[in-house]
PAMAR-749901 format. One record per residue (C-alpha): x, y, z; residue number from 1. Coordinates in Angstrom, 2 decimals, always signed. Example, Ala and Ser with C-alpha at 12.3 -4.5 7.8 and 13.67 -1.06 7.14 Angstrom:
@east=+12.30 north=-4.50 up=+7.80 n=1;
@east=+13.67 north=-1.06 up=+7.14 n=2;
This chain:
@east=+63.23 north=+2.15 up=-10.92 n=1;
@east=+60.38 north=-0.17 up=-11.88 n=2;
@east=+59.38 north=+0.74 up=-15.39 n=3;
@east=+56.61 north=-0.57 up=-17.61 n=4;
@east=+56.33 north=+0.20 up=-21.34 n=5;
@east=+52.85 north=-0.19 up=-22.76 n=6;
@east=+52.55 north=-1.07 up=-26.44 n=7;
@east=+49.46 north=-1.47 up=-28.56 n=8;
@east=+49.88 north=-3.99 up=-31.44 n=9;
@east=+49.35 north=-2.58 up=-34.88 n=10;
@east=+47.62 north=-4.60 up=-37.63 n=11;
@east=+50.69 north=-4.31 up=-39.90 n=12;
@east=+52.80 north=-6.04 up=-37.24 n=13;
@east=+50.75 north=-9.23 up=-37.61 n=14;
@east=+51.26 north=-12.11 up=-40.03 n=15;
@east=+48.89 north=-14.05 up=-42.28 n=16;
@east=+47.68 north=-16.02 up=-39.16 n=17;
@east=+46.68 north=-12.72 up=-37.51 n=18;
@east=+49.29 north=-12.87 up=-34.74 n=19;
@east=+52.27 north=-10.66 up=-34.11 n=20;
@east=+55.16 north=-11.74 up=-36.44 n=21;
@east=+57.98 north=-13.04 up=-34.27 n=22;
@east=+60.52 north=-10.59 up=-35.60 n=23;
@east=+58.63 north=-7.65 up=-34.23 n=24;
@east=+59.30 north=-8.51 up=-30.64 n=25;
@east=+62.92 north=-7.57 up=-31.06 n=26;
@east=+61.78 north=-4.05 up=-32.02 n=27;
@east=+59.33 north=-3.97 up=-29.13 n=28;
@east=+62.21 north=-4.81 up=-26.71 n=29;
@east=+64.33 north=-2.03 up=-28.06 n=30;
@east=+61.44 north=+0.44 up=-27.83 n=31;
@east=+60.93 north=-0.45 up=-24.22 n=32;
@east=+64.63 north=-0.24 up=-23.47 n=33;
@east=+64.98 north=+3.13 up=-25.15 n=34;
@east=+62.00 north=+4.63 up=-23.38 n=35;
@east=+63.28 north=+3.15 up=-20.06 n=36;
@east=+66.68 north=+4.90 up=-20.57 n=37;
@east=+64.84 north=+8.15 up=-21.37 n=38;
@east=+62.89 north=+7.86 up=-18.13 n=39;
@east=+66.22 north=+7.47 up=-16.32 n=40;
@east=+67.55 north=+10.67 up=-18.12 n=41;
@east=+70.17 north=+8.70 up=-20.03 n=42;
@east=+68.52 north=+8.44 up=-23.43 n=43;
@east=+70.31 north=+6.92 up=-26.41 n=44;
@east=+70.71 north=+10.46 up=-27.78 n=45;
@east=+72.26 north=+11.69 up=-24.50 n=46;
@east=+74.66 north=+8.77 up=-24.42 n=47;
@east=+75.70 north=+9.40 up=-28.06 n=48;
@east=+76.24 north=+13.07 up=-27.28 n=49;
@east=+78.71 north=+11.96 up=-24.56 n=50;
@east=+80.43 north=+9.67 up=-27.07 n=51;
@east=+79.00 north=+6.33 up=-25.96 n=52;
@east=+76.96 north=+3.62 up=-27.63 n=53;
@east=+75.34 north=+0.53 up=-26.29 n=54;
@east=+75.26 north=-2.03 up=-29.18 n=55;
@east=+73.35 north=-5.27 up=-28.81 n=56;
@east=+75.51 north=-8.38 up=-28.68 n=57;
@east=+72.84 north=-11.02 up=-28.23 n=58;
@east=+69.08 north=-11.46 up=-28.16 n=59;
@east=+67.23 north=-14.38 up=-26.69 n=60;
@east=+63.42 north=-14.67 up=-27.02 n=61;
@east=+61.14 north=-17.57 up=-26.02 n=62;
@east=+57.63 north=-17.28 up=-27.35 n=63;
@east=+54.99 north=-18.34 up=-24.83 n=64;
@east=+51.61 north=-16.88 up=-25.98 n=65;
@east=+50.38 north=-15.00 up=-28.99 n=66;
@east=+48.92 north=-11.51 up=-29.28 n=67;
@east=+47.04 north=-9.94 up=-32.10 n=68;
@east=+46.19 north=-6.56 up=-33.53 n=69;
@east=+44.69 north=-4.22 up=-30.97 n=70;
@east=+46.07 north=-6.06 up=-28.07 n=71;
@east=+48.29 north=-4.24 up=-25.56 n=72;
@east=+51.45 north=-5.69 up=-24.21 n=73;
@east=+53.33 north=-4.54 up=-21.12 n=74;
@east=+57.08 north=-4.74 up=-21.22 n=75;
@east=+59.09 north=-4.54 up=-17.98 n=76;
@east=+62.87 north=-4.25 up=-18.48 n=77;
@east=+65.33 north=-4.88 up=-15.76 n=78;
@east=+69.17 north=-5.15 up=-15.48 n=79;
@east=+70.14 north=-8.70 up=-14.46 n=80;
@east=+73.93 north=-8.46 up=-15.11 n=81;
@east=+76.21 north=-5.45 up=-15.14 n=82;
@east=+80.01 north=-5.11 up=-14.78 n=83;
@east=+80.70 north=-1.72 up=-16.35 n=84;
@east=+81.66 north=-3.18 up=-19.72 n=85;
@east=+78.59 north=-5.44 up=-20.46 n=86;
@east=+75.09 north=-5.71 up=-19.22 n=87;
@east=+72.06 north=-8.03 up=-19.62 n=88;
@east=+68.60 north=-6.62 up=-19.75 n=89;
@east=+65.75 north=-9.10 up=-19.09 n=90;
@east=+62.19 north=-8.37 up=-20.05 n=91;
@east=+58.87 north=-9.45 up=-18.58 n=92;
@east=+56.40 north=-9.19 up=-21.48 n=93;
@east=+52.79 north=-9.78 up=-20.65 n=94;
@east=+49.44 north=-9.31 up=-22.32 n=95;
@east=+47.63 north=-6.53 up=-20.52 n=96;
@east=+44.14 north=-8.00 up=-21.01 n=97;
@east=+45.01 north=-11.55 up=-19.80 n=98;
@east=+48.14 north=-11.20 up=-17.69 n=99;
@east=+49.63 north=-14.09 up=-19.62 n=100;
@east=+53.35 north=-14.10 up=-20.39 n=101;
@east=+53.84 north=-13.41 up=-24.07 n=102;
@east=+57.57 north=-13.80 up=-24.26 n=103;
@east=+60.56 north=-14.44 up=-21.98 n=104;
@east=+63.44 north=-12.47 up=-23.31 n=105;
@east=+66.86 north=-10.89 up=-22.62 n=106;
@east=+69.36 north=-8.82 up=-24.54 n=107;
@east=+73.11 north=-8.49 up=-23.90 n=108;
@east=+74.88 north=-5.26 up=-24.57 n=109;
@east=+78.30 north=-3.66 up=-24.14 n=110;
@east=+79.41 north=-0.05 up=-23.82 n=111;
@east=+81.63 north=+1.45 up=-26.53 n=112;
@east=+82.94 north=+4.62 up=-27.93 n=113;
@east=+81.40 north=+6.01 up=-31.18 n=114;
@east=+84.19 north=+4.10 up=-32.90 n=115;
@east=+82.82 north=+0.89 up=-31.30 n=116;
@east=+85.84 north=+0.41 up=-29.04 n=117;
@east=+84.83 north=-1.24 up=-25.75 n=118;
@east=+84.87 north=+0.92 up=-22.65 n=119;
@east=+84.38 north=+0.35 up=-18.96 n=120;
@east=+81.62 north=+2.75 up=-17.80 n=121;
@east=+83.03 north=+2.44 up=-14.16 n=122;
@east=+86.12 north=+4.28 up=-15.40 n=123;
@east=+84.57 north=+6.48 up=-18.14 n=124;
@east=+81.43 north=+7.92 up=-16.38 n=125;
@east=+80.70 north=+7.34 up=-12.69 n=126;
@east=+77.26 north=+8.97 up=-12.89 n=127;
@east=+76.06 north=+6.65 up=-15.68 n=128;
@east=+77.77 north=+3.73 up=-14.02 n=129;
@east=+75.96 north=+4.39 up=-10.79 n=130;
@east=+72.55 north=+4.37 up=-12.49 n=131;
@east=+73.23 north=+0.83 up=-13.85 n=132;
@east=+74.64 north=-0.33 up=-10.51 n=133;
@east=+71.48 north=+0.91 up=-8.69 n=134;
@east=+69.27 north=-0.83 up=-11.29 n=135;
@east=+71.18 north=-4.12 up=-10.82 n=136;
@east=+70.85 north=-3.82 up=-7.10 n=137;
@east=+67.14 north=-3.17 up=-7.34 n=138;
@east=+66.74 north=-6.36 up=-9.44 n=139;
@east=+68.84 north=-8.39 up=-7.00 n=140;
@east=+66.78 north=-7.15 up=-4.03 n=141;
@east=+63.59 north=-7.88 up=-5.89 n=142;
@east=+64.73 north=-11.43 up=-6.56 n=143;
@east=+65.77 north=-11.86 up=-2.98 n=144;
@east=+62.42 north=-10.53 up=-1.72 n=145;
@east=+60.57 north=-12.93 up=-4.12 n=146;
@east=+62.54 north=-15.92 up=-2.80 n=147;
@east=+61.49 north=-15.09 up=+0.78 n=148;
@east=+57.79 north=-15.17 up=-0.08 n=149;
């Protein structure tokens, strides 16, 4: 599923220079990831009700272009690695008005119980596992198609 999260930048998210403070991008990525999971019918709340959590292990963010208050960014999350225990979500973040890349980012996550014990989603929940397998397959196919162009 191709998903795009649209986010208007608020004034309070900018710094003294009038651009988005770098720390806010981490929040924006989480917002996009959470809304994406909701669109897939596996919201964070649904996962927690089933006894699962998806903590963040790493965040990588390369800043490419600034945005300011009132600008709209488009965030496109995609699964780039998944093995049932861990996954990597990559994000295309672009300025809607210009089409310029704002940041290049990825986050790494693992699947755990509420007690934060690692689990393998392949063994714990085949339905949820299949959603992530399908998302990874879509990304791999998209990458393959882009290489052929």
